[in-house]
C-alpha positions in Angstrom: -82.4 226.9 -8.2 -83.4 225.0 -11.7 -82.4 221.6 -12.7 -83.0 219.7 -16.3 -84.0 217.0 -15.7 -84.2 213.8 -18.9 -86.2 210.3 -18.8 -84.8 208.5 -21.6 -87.1 205.4 -22.9 -87.8 203.3 -26.2 -91.0 205.2 -27.3 -90.5 208.7 -25.4 -87.8 211.3 -23.7 -89.5 212.8 -20.9 -88.4 216.2 -20.1 -89.3 218.4 -17.3 -87.4 221.5 -16.0 -87.4 221.9 -11.9 -87.6 225.3 -10.6 -87.7 225.6 -6.7 -89.5 228.7 -7.2 -92.9 227.2 -8.2 -94.9 224.3 -7.4 -94.2 221.0 -9.0 -97.0 220.6 -10.9 -96.1 224.2 -12.4 -92.7 223.2 -13.9 -92.6 223.3 -17.7 -92.6 219.8 -19.4 -92.3 218.3 -23.0 -92.8 214.7 -24.1 -91.3 214.3 -27.5 -90.2 211.0 -29.2 -87.0 209.1 -27.9 -83.9 209.3 -29.6 -83.7 205.7 -30.6 -87.2 206.2 -32.3 -85.9 209.3 -33.9 -83.1 207.6 -35.7 -85.6 204.5 -36.5 -87.2 206.7 -38.8 -84.5 208.6 -40.0 -82.9 205.1 -41.4 -86.2 203.5 -42.8 -86.6 206.9 -44.9 -83.1 206.4 -46.1 -84.0 203.3 -46.8 -86.9 203.9 -49.0 -84.9 206.0 -50.7 -82.0 203.9 -51.3 -79.4 205.6 -49.5 -76.0 204.8 -48.3 -75.8 205.7 -44.0 -73.1 206.1 -41.9 -74.2 205.9 -38.0 -71.8 207.9 -35.9 -71.6 209.3 -32.8 -72.2 207.5 -29.3 -73.6 204.2 -28.1 -77.3 204.8 -27.6 -80.3 202.7 -26.9 -80.8 199.9 -29.2 -84.4 198.7 -30.2 -86.1 200.6 -32.7 -82.7 202.1 -34.1 -81.3 198.3 -34.3 -84.4 197.0 -36.0 -84.6 199.9 -38.9 -80.5 199.1 -38.9 -80.8 195.1 -39.6 -83.9 196.6 -42.2 -81.9 198.2 -44.5 -78.9 196.2 -44.7 -81.3 193.6 -45.3 -82.7 195.7 -48.0 -79.3 195.1 -49.7 -77.7 199.2 -49.1 -75.0 199.9 -46.8 -74.5 201.2 -43.9 -71.6 202.2 -42.5 -70.4 202.9 -38.9 -68.1 203.8 -36.4 -66.5 202.0 -33.2 -68.7 204.0 -30.3 -71.8 204.3 -32.9 -71.8 200.6 -33.7 -71.9 199.3 -30.2 -75.1 200.5 -30.1 -75.9 197.2 -32.4 -73.9 195.4 -30.2 -71.2 196.3 -27.7 -68.9 192.9 -29.8 -68.1 194.3 -33.3 -67.4 191.4 -34.8 -71.1 190.6 -34.2 -71.8 193.7 -35.7 -69.7 193.6 -38.5 -70.8 190.1 -39.4 -74.5 191.6 -39.5 -72.9 193.3 -42.5 -71.8 197.1 -40.7 -68.7 198.6 -42.4 -66.6 199.7 -39.7 -65.1 202.9 -40.2 -62.6 205.0 -38.3 -63.5 208.5 -37.3 -60.9 209.6 -40.3 -62.6 207.2 -42.7 -66.1 208.4 -41.6 -65.0 211.9 -42.7 -64.2 211.0 -45.9 -66.3 209.1 -47.1 -68.6 210.4 -50.3 -71.1 212.8 -49.9 -73.8 210.7 -50.8 -73.4 208.9 -47.7 -76.1 210.5 -45.2 -74.7 210.8 -41.9 -77.1 209.7 -39.0 -75.6 211.0 -35.6 -76.3 208.7 -32.2 -76.9 210.3 -28.9 -79.4 209.4 -26.1 -79.1 213.1 -25.2 -78.8 216.3 -27.2 -79.0 219.1 -24.7 -78.6 221.7 -27.9 -81.7 220.6 -29.4 -83.6 220.4 -26.4 -82.5 223.9 -25.1 -83.4 224.6 -28.5 -86.9 223.9 -28.0 -87.2 226.2 -25.0 -85.7 229.0 -26.3 -88.9 228.9 -29.1 -91.2 229.4 -25.9 -88.8 232.4 -24.3 -87.1 229.8 -21.7 -83.5 230.0 -21.5 -81.4 226.9 -20.2 -78.0 228.9 -19.1 -77.7 229.2 -15.9 -78.9 225.8 -14.7 -77.9 224.1 -11.3 -77.7 220.5 -12.8 -78.9 218.3 -15.7 -80.1 215.0 -14.6 -80.5 212.0 -17.5 -81.7 208.8 -17.1 -81.3 206.1 -19.5 -81.0 202.0 -19.2 -77.6 200.3 -19.9 -76.6 196.8 -19.6 -73.5 197.4 -19.3 -70.4 195.9 -21.2 -70.5 192.2 -20.4 -67.1 190.7 -21.0 -66.9 188.1 -23.8 -68.7 185.4 -22.6 -70.5 186.5 -20.3 -74.3 186.6 -20.0 -75.5 190.5 -21.1 -78.6 189.3 -18.4 -76.5 188.1 -15.7 -74.2 191.3 -15.9 -77.0 193.3 -15.9 -78.0 191.6 -13.0 -74.8 191.2 -11.1 -74.2 195.3 -10.9 -78.0 195.7 -9.4 -77.0 193.3 -7.0 -73.8 195.0 -6.6 -74.9 198.5 -5.9 -77.7 197.6 -3.8 -75.0 195.8 -1.2 -73.0 198.4 -1.6 -75.5 201.6 -1.2 -79.0 199.7 -0.3 -81.4 202.8 -1.9 -82.5 203.5 -4.9 -79.9 206.7 -5.1 -77.8 204.1 -5.5 -78.2 204.3 -9.3 -77.7 207.6 -9.5 -74.3 209.1 -10.3 -72.1 212.1 -10.8 -70.4 212.3 -13.8 -66.9 211.7 -12.8 -68.1 208.6 -10.5 -69.4 206.7 -13.9 -68.3 202.9 -13.7 -66.5 202.2 -16.4 -68.2 199.3 -16.9 -71.3 201.3 -17.9 -70.5 202.5 -21.4 -74.2 203.6 -22.0 -74.1 206.0 -18.7 -70.6 207.4 -19.9 -71.8 207.9 -23.4 -74.5 210.4 -22.0 -71.6 212.4 -20.1 -69.9 212.5 -23.6 -72.9 213.7 -25.1 -73.3 216.3 -22.4 -70.2 217.8 -22.2 -71.0 221.3 -23.7 -73.8 221.6 -21.4 -72.3 224.2 -18.5 -73.5 222.6 -15.2 -72.6 219.6 -13.3 -74.1 216.3 -14.8 -76.0 213.5 -12.8 -76.9 210.0 -14.7 -78.9 207.2 -13.4 -80.8 204.1 -14.2 -84.6 204.5 -15.8 -86.6 201.9 -13.8 -84.7 202.6 -10.2 -85.4 206.7 -11.2 -89.2 205.7 -12.3 -90.1 203.5 -9.3 -88.0 206.2 -6.7 -90.6 209.0 -8.7 -93.3 206.7 -7.3 -92.5 206.6 -4.1 -93.9 210.5 -4.1 -96.8 210.1 -4.9 -98.7 210.7 -2.1 -100.2 207.5 -1.0 -96.9 205.3 -1.7 -95.0 207.5 0.7 -97.4 206.9 3.4 -96.5 203.3 3.1 -93.8 202.1 5.3 -93.5 199.0 2.9 -94.8 198.9 -0.4 -93.4 197.0 -3.8 -93.5 199.2 -7.1 -93.2 197.5 -10.6 -92.1 199.7 -13.2 -93.3 198.0 -17.0 -91.1 199.6 -19.5 -91.3 198.7 -23.0 -88.7 196.5 -23.1 -87.7 195.7 -19.6 -90.3 195.2 -16.3 -88.4 195.8 -12.9 -90.1 195.4 -9.6 -88.5 196.6 -5.9 -90.0 195.8 -3.0 -89.2 198.5 -0.5 -89.6 198.8 3.5 -88.5 201.7 5.3 -86.4 203.4 2.9 -84.4 200.0 2.1 -84.4 197.7 -1.1 -85.7 194.2 0.5 -86.4 192.7 -2.7 -85.7 193.0 -6.6 -86.3 191.1 -10.3 -86.1 192.3 -13.4 -87.4 190.6 -16.6 -87.8 191.3 -20.3 -91.9 192.6 -20.5 -92.3 191.0 -24.3 -91.6 187.5 -22.2 -94.5 188.3 -19.3 -98.0 188.0 -19.8 -100.3 189.1 -16.4 -100.7 185.6 -14.6 -96.7 185.0 -14.8 -95.9 188.7 -13.8 -98.1 188.6 -10.8 -96.8 185.0 -9.7 -93.4 186.6 -10.1 -94.7 189.6 -8.2 -96.4 187.0 -5.2 -93.4 185.3 -4.4 -91.6 188.6 -4.8 -93.7 189.4 -1.8 -93.7 186.3 0.3 -89.8 186.5 0.0 -88.9 183.0 -1.7 -88.5 184.4 -5.6 -85.9 182.8 -6.7 -82.8 184.1 -9.4 -82.8 180.7 -11.2 -86.5 180.7 -11.8 -86.5 184.4 -13.6 -83.0 184.0 -15.2 -84.3 180.8 -16.1 -87.2 182.0 -18.0 -84.6 184.8 -20.2 -85.5 187.4 -17.6 -82.2 189.1 -15.9 -83.2 187.7 -12.1 -84.4 187.9 -8.5 -82.8 188.7 -5.4 -84.6 188.8 -2.1 -82.3 190.4 0.5 -85.1 190.7 3.5 -87.2 187.0 3.8 -89.7 188.6 5.9 -92.9 188.2 3.8 -94.8 191.5 2.6 -98.2 191.3 3.1 -100.8 191.1 0.5 -104.4 192.3 0.6 -104.3 194.3 4.1 -104.2 197.5 2.4 -106.5 199.6 -0.5 -104.3 198.0 -2.9 -101.3 195.1 -3.5 -98.9 196.6 -5.8 -98.0 199.8 -7.4 -97.4 199.9 -10.7 -95.6 202.7 -12.8 -94.3 202.4 -16.7 -95.6 202.5 -20.4 -96.7 199.5 -20.2 -98.8 199.5 -16.9 -101.9 198.5 -18.8 -101.1 195.1 -18.7 -102.8 195.2 -15.0 -106.3 197.1 -16.4 -107.6 194.1 -18.0 -108.7 193.0 -14.3 -108.4 195.7 -11.9 -111.1 196.9 -9.2 -111.2 200.4 -8.0 -108.3 201.0 -6.0 -110.0 203.1 -2.7 -112.7 200.0 -2.2 -111.7 196.9 -0.7 -112.6 194.6 -3.2 -111.6 190.7 -3.2 -109.5 189.6 -6.0 -110.7 189.7 -9.4 -109.9 185.9 -10.8 -106.9 185.8 -8.0 -105.4 189.0 -9.7 -103.2 191.5 -7.8 -105.4 195.0 -7.2 -102.9 197.6 -8.2 -102.8 201.3 -7.6 -101.3 203.7 -10.7 -99.7 206.5 -8.6 -99.5 209.8 -10.5 -97.0 211.9 -8.3 -98.0 215.8 -8.5 -100.6 214.4 -10.8 -98.3 213.5 -14.1 -97.5 209.6 -14.2 -95.9 210.4 -17.1 -92.7 212.3 -15.6 -92.6 210.1 -13.3 -88.8 208.9 -13.6 -87.9 212.9 -14.0 -89.0 213.3 -10.4 -87.1 210.5 -9.3 -84.3 212.2 -11.1 -84.9 215.3 -9.4 -85.2 213.3 -5.7 -81.8 211.6 -7.0 -80.1 214.3 -7.4 -80.9 215.6 -4.0 -79.5 212.6 -2.4 -76.2 212.6 -4.3 -75.7 216.2 -4.5 -75.9 217.4 -0.9 -75.5 220.9 -2.0 -78.5 221.1 -3.4 -80.4 218.6 -1.6 -82.0 220.5 1.4 -84.1 222.7 -1.2 -85.2 219.6 -3.4 -86.6 217.8 -0.7 -88.4 221.1 0.7 -90.0 220.8 -3.1 -90.7 217.0 -3.1 -92.1 217.2 0.5 -94.0 220.9 0.4 -98.0 220.1 0.0 -98.9 223.6 -0.7 -96.5 224.9 -3.1 -94.3 228.1 -2.8 -97.4 230.5 -3.9 -95.4 231.8 -6.5 -96.9 231.4 -10.1 -95.1 231.2 -12.9 -95.6 234.7 -15.0 -94.0 236.1 -11.8 -90.5 233.9 -12.7 -88.3 235.7 -14.8 
């Protein structure tokens, strides 16, 4: 069995090719620039040349790509966009037009002058990934599944807070199916409100394999639970400190006991630790986080989570996890709190923090595709591996 997993972040896209015949540590991996960073660079190059640009394709992650688009307009150069691509900048196309973007139909885009530089927007480019693997003699034909994670705010109705809409969605999914795999969908089951997840499915129509899509933060947290030390615990708090968003789950006996989400850029270590302590105590309030321009918080099990009893207080993953390293004692040593700081543990499931989200995707595929679940779960729980070397596999 082979499954391609891709965790699409703001800085990097992390790709893992699972092969059930191999130890997970022997799976092939790629850490590449994220699609939004690639668009950012292409837009900057066009700005330096003074070129007019057409954004076309589907809705994708913003951030760096949006900043470069705004800089292009401020420099006085034309920027055209089709409707789906323009939603990358804002779901409200009137706001996009007010920025100075010239909105065009797909037919109008085809007839723009040849000097207009087209830039295709998509979070997931299977053809490009397959071409990279092909350069190293690895074919992606005949996959059993493809799984992709992206962050999706969802398409909030006019006048509805994007932050509240996102958190209402998180709450609804947890109440419907209280586990981290609740945030993973087969392509046909993607909610209509999750436009970025749907855009991934649209981009993957040429993939001859079942597609699963998932939110990035739950994928990372689910992957972190596969770390041996965390898997042995009945209850744990895991924070994914991403480039843009920080999301922390309090987990107990396979269920979600509480959650909060905030913008990483608005957090410093003391504030983050305060939120985590309140999450552990079961006292964190939605209004507190939302009023601080975060998404919100919910506690489903008010029974306090005890801190200070084990070798570490919380597990921390994500590209900006180093916020905790400034005051982190060595894990494994029963040390007192340093300056009142929480004692973090940095999980490395199967020896690789960078593809934690890919492992979470793999676990989610096993949960929502029962026909693949038994084999995947065996791989994720096998302590000694298969004993098969990569050169023995055709």
